[in-house]
DRENKOLGU-852995 format. One line per field, with one value per residue (C-alpha): residue in one letter; z, y, x. Coordinates in steps of 0.05 Angstrom, whole numbers, plus 5000, padded with zeros to 4 digits. Example, Ala and Ser with C-alpha at 12.3 -4.5 7.8 and 13.67 -1.06 7.14 Angstrom:
<pts>
res: A,S
zz: 5156,5143
yy: 4910,4979
xx: 5246,5273
</pts>
This chain:
<pts>
res: X,X,X,X,X,X,X,X,X,X,X,X,X,X,X,X,X,X,X,X,X,X,X,X,X,X,X,X,X,X,X,X,X,X,X,X,X,X,X,X,X,X,X,X,X,X,X,X,X,X,X,X,X,X,X,X,X,X,X,X,X,X,X,X,X,X,X,X,X,X,X,X,X,X,X,X,X,X,X,X,X,X,X,X,X,X,X,X,X,X,X,X,X,X,X,X,X,X,X,X,X,X,X,X,X,X,X,X,X,X,X,X,X,X,X,X,X,X,X,X,X,X,X,X,X,X,X,X,X,X,X,X,X,X,X,X,X,X,X,X,X,X,X,X,X,X,X,X,X,X,X,X,X,X,X,X,X,X,X,X,X,X,X,X,X,X,X,X,X,X,X,X,X,X,X,X,X,X,X,X,X,X,X,X,X,X,X,X,X,X,X,X,X,X,X,X,X,X,X,X,X,X,X,X,X,X,X,X,X,X,X,X,X,X,X,X,X,X,X,X,X,X,X,X,X,X,X,X,X,X,X,X,X,X,X,X,X,X,X,X,X,X,X,X,X,X,X,X,X,X,X,X,X,X,X,X,X,X,X,X,X,X,X,X,X,X,X,X,X,X,X,X,X,X,X,X,X,X,X,X,X,X,X,X,X,X,X,X,X,X,X,X,X,X,X,X,X,X,X,X,X,X,X,X,X,X,X,X,X,X,X,X,X,X,X,X,X,X,X,X,X,X,X,X,X,X,X,X,X,X,X,X,X,X,X,X,X,X,X,X,X,X,X,X,X,X,X,X,X,X,X,X,X,X,X,X,X,X,X,X,X,X,X,X,X,X,X,X,X,X,X,X,X,X,X,X,X,X,X,X,X,X,X,X,X,X,X,X,X,X,X,X,X,X,X,X,X,X,X,X,X,X,X,X,X,X,X,X,X,X,X,X,X,X,X,X,X,X,X,X,X,X,X,X,X,X,X,X,X,X,X,X,X,X,X,X,X,X,X,X,X,X,X,X,X,X,X,X,X,X,X,X,X,X,X,X,X,X,X,X,X,X,X,X,X,X,X,X,X,X,X,X,X,X,X,X,X,X,X,X,X,X,X,X,X,X,X,X,X,X,X,X,X,X,X,X,X,X,X,X,X,X,X,X,X,X,X,X,X,X,X,X,X,X,X,X,X,X,X,X,X,X,X,X,X,X,X,X,X,X,X,X,X
zz: 6485,6500,6568,6582,6571,6608,6670,6661,6669,6726,6767,6756,6780,6836,6846,6844,6891,6947,6938,6935,7009,7037,7028,7045,7114,7131,7124,7170,7214,7212,7234,7291,7316,7304,7342,7406,7398,7414,7458,7498,7490,7521,7537,7600,7567,7514,7565,7591,7513,7510,7554,7494,7427,7384,7349,7295,7265,7287,7239,7218,7258,7228,7248,7224,7266,7321,7344,7334,7338,7260,7244,7224,7223,7147,7157,7172,7116,7118,7093,7066,7101,7171,7161,7152,7088,7068,7000,7000,7025,7010,7031,7092,7100,7150,7181,7230,7288,7271,7322,7295,7333,7347,7295,7239,7195,7162,7189,7210,7156,7180,7140,7163,7162,7127,7075,7065,7082,7084,7147,7164,7239,7294,7243,7250,7243,7269,7324,7353,7411,7458,7441,7456,7452,7401,7396,7337,7294,7315,7375,7341,7383,7459,7437,7403,7445,7511,7502,7480,7527,7580,7582,7604,7659,7728,7781,7848,7832,7909,7919,7957,7981,8056,8048,8041,8102,8146,8128,8148,8224,8213,8194,8259,8310,8371,8424,8379,8350,8367,8331,8257,8219,8239,8155,8099,8052,8038,8052,8051,8024,8027,8014,8062,8066,8124,8088,8084,8144,8168,8105,8116,8193,8169,8114,8157,8221,8169,8133,8213,8233,8160,8199,8154,8193,8135,8157,8129,8100,8113,8062,8084,8062,8120,8083,8082,8142,8214,8224,8298,8284,8326,8284,8251,8328,8332,8269,8284,8357,8351,8292,8253,8210,8194,8188,8112,8093,8026,8020,7945,7927,7855,7886,7884,7868,7828,7832,7906,7893,7837,7889,7954,7904,7888,7948,7997,8060,8030,7971,7948,7951,7944,7938,7954,7940,8007,7999,7974,8010,8019,8026,8051,8070,8012,8033,7995,7931,7938,7936,7865,7800,7764,7819,7823,7761,7732,7788,7776,7783,7745,7752,7694,7683,7649,7581,7529,7463,7437,7485,7520,7554,7559,7485,7487,7432,7362,7327,7395,7391,7466,7425,7389,7443,7496,7451,7443,7395,7412,7440,7450,7523,7580,7613,7681,7747,7797,7867,7868,7847,7869,7855,7865,7875,7866,7804,7771,7784,7708,7703,7768,7747,7681,7722,7762,7691,7673,7746,7747,7677,7673,7628,7561,7566,7623,7563,7505,7558,7531,7599,7671,7724,7747,7719,7660,7680,7712,7650,7597,7640,7638,7567,7559,7589,7567,7634,7650,7685,7689,7676,7710,7653,7696,7678,7728,7762,7800,7870,7878,7875,7838,7827,7868,7810,7748,7719,7730,7770,7787,7805,7853,7871,7819,7839,7822,7815,7831,7778,7805,7784,7857,7875,7920,7926,7929,7908,7937,7888,7891,7945,7998,8066,8121,8196,8162,8125,8151,8084,8058,7992,7969,7956,7897,7855,7781,7742,7676,7659,7638,7589,7572,7530,7484,7513,7458,7505,7558,7551,7614,7620,7674,7677,7727,7782,7743,7773,7791,7841,7863,7919,7876,7835,7781,7764,7728,7695,7653,7682,7633,7582,7613,7632,7575,7593,7669,7725,7789,7851,7933,7966,8021,7979,7983,8039,8049,8063,8127,8101,8100,8164,8191,8154,8179,8242,8233,8216,8273,8320,8279,8282,8362,8354,8330,8350,8302,8328,8384,8344,8301,8370,8387,8326,8334,8409,8382,8328,8371,8418,8361,8345,8413,8423,8372,8405,8398,8323
yy: 1692,1625,1621,1687,1676,1605,1651,1702,1653,1613,1682,1695,1622,1624,1693,1667,1604,1650,1699,1643,1613,1685,1691,1619,1628,1687,1656,1600,1660,1694,1624,1613,1687,1675,1611,1636,1696,1646,1608,1656,1680,1626,1562,1571,1603,1550,1493,1520,1544,1476,1455,1476,1489,1551,1526,1574,1608,1686,1732,1791,1852,1910,1967,2003,1982,2004,2055,2039,2103,2124,2073,2070,2018,1987,1937,1863,1814,1750,1694,1616,1550,1566,1598,1679,1665,1611,1660,1729,1714,1787,1771,1762,1827,1876,1946,1960,1970,1904,1852,1780,1723,1658,1601,1656,1665,1723,1788,1850,1912,1976,2021,2084,2149,2172,2134,2090,2022,1972,1914,1851,1840,1793,1735,1686,1609,1588,1564,1629,1646,1610,1598,1665,1698,1764,1831,1891,1908,1974,1953,1928,1995,1967,1893,1899,1935,1905,1861,1915,1956,1898,1906,1980,1963,1994,1975,2001,2052,2058,1982,1958,1890,1921,1957,1890,1872,1924,1916,1845,1870,1925,1876,1837,1845,1856,1817,1758,1753,1794,1766,1773,1715,1694,1698,1727,1688,1637,1634,1602,1643,1631,1665,1664,1671,1641,1589,1552,1564,1497,1480,1529,1505,1436,1448,1492,1433,1385,1424,1434,1355,1340,1387,1450,1509,1569,1633,1622,1690,1696,1737,1771,1825,1853,1850,1775,1754,1775,1782,1761,1696,1645,1600,1650,1675,1600,1597,1663,1648,1577,1562,1620,1643,1719,1754,1798,1849,1862,1937,1945,1945,1918,1853,1809,1732,1697,1759,1771,1711,1744,1815,1774,1740,1819,1837,1782,1800,1740,1736,1665,1645,1584,1606,1555,1547,1552,1470,1443,1393,1373,1303,1322,1384,1426,1467,1419,1446,1516,1487,1435,1452,1483,1527,1550,1559,1587,1619,1601,1524,1530,1465,1438,1436,1370,1403,1428,1463,1376,1378,1432,1468,1534,1535,1557,1530,1552,1585,1616,1697,1684,1688,1765,1795,1777,1793,1723,1675,1609,1556,1480,1462,1443,1502,1514,1498,1557,1520,1521,1565,1575,1645,1676,1751,1787,1757,1764,1831,1842,1778,1802,1875,1847,1793,1855,1886,1825,1818,1888,1897,1839,1864,1846,1780,1760,1792,1748,1695,1676,1647,1628,1675,1672,1601,1620,1694,1673,1637,1688,1750,1700,1695,1756,1785,1726,1705,1635,1582,1513,1473,1410,1347,1304,1316,1313,1252,1236,1218,1185,1121,1066,1011,0947,0896,0936,0983,1044,1109,1178,1234,1281,1309,1345,1314,1340,1314,1353,1352,1271,1254,1244,1268,1321,1363,1336,1393,1369,1428,1383,1349,1405,1391,1403,1388,1360,1317,1252,1212,1198,1209,1184,1107,1112,1159,1152,1164,1183,1121,1169,1153,1081,1114,1170,1237,1241,1183,1226,1242,1256,1286,1320,1269,1273,1225,1177,1116,1092,1152,1177,1209,1252,1313,1309,1254,1273,1233,1176,1144,1073,1039,1071,1016,1016,1092,1100,1063,1064,1044,1037,1098,1046,1027,1100,1134,1185,1130,1173,1241,1241,1218,1260,1331,1301,1308,1367,1402,1370,1400,1465,1452,1447,1510,1561,1525,1498,1432,1447,1483,1421,1373,1425,1416,1343,1344,1386,1334,1282,1313,1329,1255,1235,1286,1282,1332,1392,1391
xx: 8378,8333,8373,8353,8281,8285,8309,8258,8212,8244,8247,8171,8163,8196,8165,8095,8117,8136,8070,8027,8071,8059,7989,7986,8027,7987,7922,7940,7968,7889,7865,7906,7904,7822,7822,7868,7823,7758,7790,7844,7908,7953,7941,7906,7847,7837,7839,7781,7745,7764,7701,7654,7650,7615,7558,7573,7627,7631,7607,7641,7650,7608,7629,7579,7527,7566,7513,7444,7429,7452,7400,7330,7276,7247,7203,7207,7210,7187,7227,7208,7229,7234,7292,7316,7346,7296,7278,7226,7158,7126,7055,7078,7128,7105,7116,7160,7108,7062,7074,7127,7103,7143,7135,7151,7226,7253,7286,7278,7317,7348,7379,7432,7404,7462,7494,7430,7461,7416,7423,7384,7379,7349,7343,7285,7291,7217,7243,7282,7232,7191,7112,7072,7128,7130,7162,7169,7225,7210,7251,7321,7354,7323,7332,7401,7434,7416,7473,7519,7508,7535,7616,7607,7560,7584,7545,7561,7616,7632,7641,7704,7716,7731,7663,7629,7668,7651,7580,7571,7595,7546,7493,7483,7447,7487,7491,7481,7545,7606,7655,7670,7689,7765,7778,7741,7772,7727,7653,7591,7533,7447,7391,7331,7265,7224,7191,7255,7283,7278,7309,7383,7378,7386,7436,7481,7478,7499,7555,7581,7568,7613,7659,7662,7687,7669,7635,7571,7528,7446,7413,7349,7300,7268,7207,7201,7244,7240,7321,7302,7273,7290,7322,7367,7382,7407,7450,7473,7495,7519,7535,7581,7534,7522,7460,7465,7402,7382,7374,7360,7293,7316,7338,7277,7262,7319,7365,7373,7419,7470,7454,7490,7550,7565,7566,7586,7642,7683,7736,7724,7639,7605,7536,7486,7406,7372,7343,7416,7451,7528,7537,7610,7656,7650,7713,7768,7720,7758,7834,7817,7866,7811,7788,7849,7870,7799,7761,7703,7668,7598,7555,7508,7427,7401,7388,7436,7420,7401,7345,7332,7266,7282,7308,7381,7397,7433,7370,7345,7340,7378,7440,7433,7394,7460,7510,7531,7561,7523,7562,7551,7549,7511,7457,7482,7439,7455,7435,7505,7563,7635,7671,7730,7712,7766,7786,7722,7695,7681,7639,7608,7587,7564,7522,7489,7478,7428,7406,7372,7359,7326,7260,7267,7304,7240,7197,7220,7235,7305,7329,7303,7316,7382,7403,7451,7472,7522,7564,7522,7567,7633,7624,7608,7676,7713,7730,7750,7715,7704,7641,7632,7636,7594,7521,7472,7440,7384,7364,7294,7251,7258,7207,7223,7204,7212,7266,7222,7257,7231,7283,7267,7325,7389,7457,7510,7587,7653,7710,7733,7658,7640,7580,7576,7513,7444,7387,7318,7290,7227,7208,7223,7251,7203,7195,7129,7142,7185,7172,7246,7249,7324,7319,7367,7415,7414,7476,7504,7558,7606,7669,7619,7577,7564,7538,7481,7457,7451,7371,7329,7262,7211,7146,7091,7092,7039,7004,7079,7109,7032,7074,7116,7087,7140,7197,7265,7317,7307,7248,7256,7301,7354,7400,7453,7462,7452,7475,7409,7446,7415,7433,7448,7506,7544,7579,7520,7468,7445,7444,7375,7353,7406,7369,7301,7324,7356,7292,7247,7297,7286,7213,7219,7265,7216,7160,7126,7119,7087,7035,7029,7024,6971,6930,6938,6909,6852,6828,6841,6784,6736,6733,6725,6669,6618,6573,6621,6608
</pts>
């Protein structure tokens, strides 16, 4: 009898152990599935997502919230301690049509119209919004619906790669350009306007002098730029450039760039700002393993969640409005973007959704122009991309007798950490100014110090650099985390002088050099003949 009882006990124990093992195995499998869902379903996607980290665990999917039209607003529920769950603060509760400002904490309470189920949405920390930004809880459906609609958006139902190529031919001003590109596989894309034409001319001339043979698209709006401008005629007639007209009136300001990317005639494109200059022929970027694998390379901005001037950090409203999980990565700088358009049509449609429906994130100041829209679109669609790991450096000047630095140009690197672009976004290149500004290059000591030591800022030139309106980089106490080298020590030491020569050439072509000379002659004559005053 005892033996029989012992056998029963042992059987039960073994059964419990098996059940516990199965539960543990199931939980482990669920964890693995969750990680694979986050990082991708294969090793390639896992490597892509390995370049960033989630700043918080993904929230459980609330299927009941799929249709926001089924809910009604109840009101704003204030909370203490600058947290959305810091404890009730009833005196500061208010109605749905009342304004909620930055610096407040709490959430909007909404109720299902049929079931009566309550939900907390638009959860606010005190720093979730930038200064002078506000919203009302009655806007919950519009604000929360913005990001959710993105992946269903199709920008152009008649779109085809072939139609983009045909449009390139149609856009040319014959007989200036009679021959289409020999290949549509790769090309460089600029958006131009008359104020920046000398800079674009210098950039294209510089690329050609380096041996770059990639065809170039020059996108313009007829309301802003005369397509028969002498510099555009010169570029299209002699330097392998092609005019492309932006016809959609909704494409304006920053969003002309996204339009150009979407409708380019080339399968793979390098988008360059008009004030961004390659230090070497950038064609090799298309052949890097990172681009061949991921089909997109993005470049970092100075800012990241731990130090951001755009408030893109874990508790920002940006994530809930764009319907994204917060990620710990550098913000994006869109002065250069490398994209395989055939591979990433889904992400490009989401990009166009953001660019052509910007009113919500512009009003709430959640993003600045097109700057982060590329990575947001790729994150939203789970598309692969490589974010350059080297943080941007700065080109500018260092005091001769003190370690004080002023950067006026953003320095960007390739996947092998070599300098490839100098984005002259502070001191624009112009024939009117022949002063050189690239005396020194400041770069972060990658792999020598912790990334937390990357700490840059923007500041006025002040008494040390009165010639510059604004300086970026690590201005003082930079020695431990940054190097500063004279540009004369670098392979592209003569680039700035060549660019200055090219803009002077541009001034002779467009006639501004003659106008300036006439103006100087007039000034001299006025000084010589006081009786004329």
